[in-house]
C-alpha distance (Angstrom), angle and dihedral (degrees) to the residues before:
residue distance angle dihedral
M1 . . .
A2 3.77 . .
A3 3.83 115.3 .
G4 3.76 115.5 -96.9
L5 3.80 97.3 20.4
A6 3.75 117.0 126.6
R7 3.80 117.3 -115.9
A8 3.76 123.3 -136.2
S9 3.76 117.0 -110.8
S10 3.77 114.3 -97.9
Q11 3.82 89.0 -107.2
E12 3.78 135.9 21.3
N13 3.78 122.6 -106.7
I14 3.77 97.4 12.3
S15 3.76 118.7 175.6
T16 3.79 133.0 -165.4
S17 3.76 136.0 159.0
L18 3.75 133.0 -120.9
S19 3.76 110.7 -106.3
A20 3.81 89.9 -144.4
G21 3.75 137.3 2.1
I22 3.82 120.0 -82.2
T23 3.76 132.0 -151.3
D24 3.83 124.8 -125.0
V25 3.84 90.4 -101.0
A26 3.82 99.6 44.1
T27 3.81 112.6 127.0
T28 3.80 94.5 -169.5
M29 3.80 129.7 52.0
T30 3.76 129.3 -175.7
V31 3.81 116.5 -141.4
A32 3.75 131.9 -168.6
D33 3.80 93.9 -119.2
A34 3.78 125.1 11.8
S35 3.82 95.8 167.3
K36 3.85 96.8 109.5
I37 3.83 97.1 39.7
Q38 3.79 117.7 102.9
Y39 3.78 128.5 -161.8
P40 2.85 142.7 -107.6
G41 3.75 87.0 37.0
Y42 3.78 145.1 110.0
L43 3.83 131.8 -98.9
V44 3.71 134.2 -173.8
I45 3.75 116.9 -132.8
D46 3.76 105.9 -153.4
R47 3.77 125.2 -176.8
V48 3.77 125.9 -119.4
D49 3.76 119.9 -178.2
A50 3.85 125.5 -134.4
S51 3.85 90.1 -88.2
G52 3.79 92.4 53.3
T53 3.81 96.9 -105.8
L54 3.84 113.6 147.0
K55 3.81 111.5 -123.9
S56 3.83 124.6 -132.3
T57 3.78 117.3 -70.0
S58 3.85 87.9 -117.7
L59 3.84 85.3 73.6
W60 3.81 94.5 54.7
E61 3.79 120.7 106.0
F62 3.79 128.1 -155.7
V63 3.81 115.9 -142.2
K64 3.81 132.6 -176.3
V65 3.78 114.3 -131.6
T66 3.83 107.8 -142.8
N67 3.83 100.2 169.9
I68 3.83 140.4 7.7
S69 3.82 124.6 -154.4
G70 3.76 111.8 175.7
S71 3.82 104.1 -55.0
D72 3.81 94.1 -20.4
L73 3.78 116.7 103.1
T74 3.82 121.0 -163.8
I75 3.80 106.8 -146.0
T76 3.77 143.1 -175.9
R77 3.76 108.6 -140.8
G78 3.80 134.1 -136.2
Q79 3.74 100.0 25.0
G80 3.83 123.9 171.7
G81 3.78 92.4 24.1
S82 3.83 92.8 -60.1
T83 3.78 120.8 142.6
Q84 3.79 121.1 -111.4
Q85 3.79 103.9 -115.7
């Protein structure tokens, strides 16, 4: 694999949850299960309200995962023109 190219996750359509809230400037996020996430790679942070309703795609953020340590992901925010939220 060429250096710098993102790898696909080990499985399509993976899903996990943040273990705690993050701010719009956080560069690390802790997730419930990082076992199927590969890096470097990209993730979509979507938003689900307390009742489980998925929020508008305009509230989604794309992040680049640059490192994984356990369940902690090091991320670069606001990728693909998305807004850090």
